[in-house]
Structure formats: C-alpha cells, structure tokens
C-alpha angles and dihedrals in degrees: 000000000000112000109209108135133041126197110218118201112197146135131297086215125066092233129222100289129065086220090074094062091040091057089049088056094045092051091048091052093048089051095050091047087056095042090246115159117223120236114186147141095288102240126138095210138076122001087332093060092043096055091047095045091051095047090050093045089056094049097258130133121259119189118192129197117192135165115240092241093059097041091097099031095051091033105237113242109253100199104053126134087237134358124197118196112202132195093231147016087248091056090045092056094044093050092049091048090052094048098048134079089198147001136229134174122219117188114304143128139261095318093050090051093045093052091044094051093045094052091043088051088051090055092049091051092050096247090130138011098213127122120260128193157139132253099214100208117190088341093298094146097039092105092048093046088052091052092047089056088050090052089051092046087051087052098240089118123041116228092246091052089051093050090058085078106075119200132199136161096219133042095235094058094047096046091050089053091046093051091053094042119137111182112231117239109273131181110241103230096194136013113255090248092058095063 
C-alpha cells in the first residue's frame, strides 16, 4: 500500500503542556520530509492549527475537512491547500477516512477520542486496512493505554484487535511503522453498505 496521506486527530485547544504543540510540529516535520499530505479537521486553532501551520510553512500539503456548523466555532483555517466543508460530522469523518492512508491521534479531548475509536473499530470490522495509532506525547495516553490493556485482559477485545492500534512516543518511529504496515487478515463483519 502506498502511504501518501495521514489523517491526524487532535485537539482544537493547545492543551496544558508545551510538549503537545511541540509534538504537532515534530509530526508535521516528519510528514513533510516523507512527502505525506496532512488530512485533518480543518481548524486554525489549537493543536489542529499548529500541525497544519507547520506543514504549510515547510511547503507540505494540508487538507482540512470541517462541518459547516463548526467552521466558525473551530475557526476554519484560511490558508490550507484544500478545505472541504461538509453538511455534518458524519460526512466529515467519512471524507477524512476516504482521503487518508492512515490515522493517528495526538493529544485531544472527547472528539479526538471519538474519532480514534471509530476508525479503530472500522479497522477491527474490516471496513479498511489502514494503520491506526496514537502518538503518546508526554505520557498523555498512558491512562487510556492501561485501560485498554484491562479491556483486553477482561476479554472484551482480542489481542489481535488491540494490536491494530499502534503506539509510539515519537513521530519518526510511528511513521516508519506505518510505512511498513501490513494489515492482518480480518473478517469483515458487515458490508460497508450495511453500516
């Protein structure tokens, strides 16, 4: 599989630690070095804005997808390579998934987690065969990862399903793993038109 675009889920706030924005910049730099196009939620604020700004400053491509209802609230980025305005959040997520060759979550809130869990679920169900992961910046996702290990131990998630979610502390490691990613065989539980 050719890996040319990465969907980045992240906060529309900068968060408490400077490390969060620094990680967005580091991911942007690693992506541009590899010629990977950014696909993201289209905002010009918070971590979302930081990753897009850095990609664009380095001459990379940044593609935003934002619902019309959030274009003002999240302050749609005015300088993107492309900006898609959708009618709904569902359309936003579908468009981002179609445009991306892989998915990663930087620090973020409930929306970031919801997007990550949905796309990871789609991988588990066989709707796509693209890599999914977390960039665990400054231990931000340590608590979540502990909980996911608990879910696996309690046999609500199979080990092979848990392994579909890759985790790294730095962008270089994660992108190397994504470039070499081979999706494991999965049984598709439903046809795409049944969802």
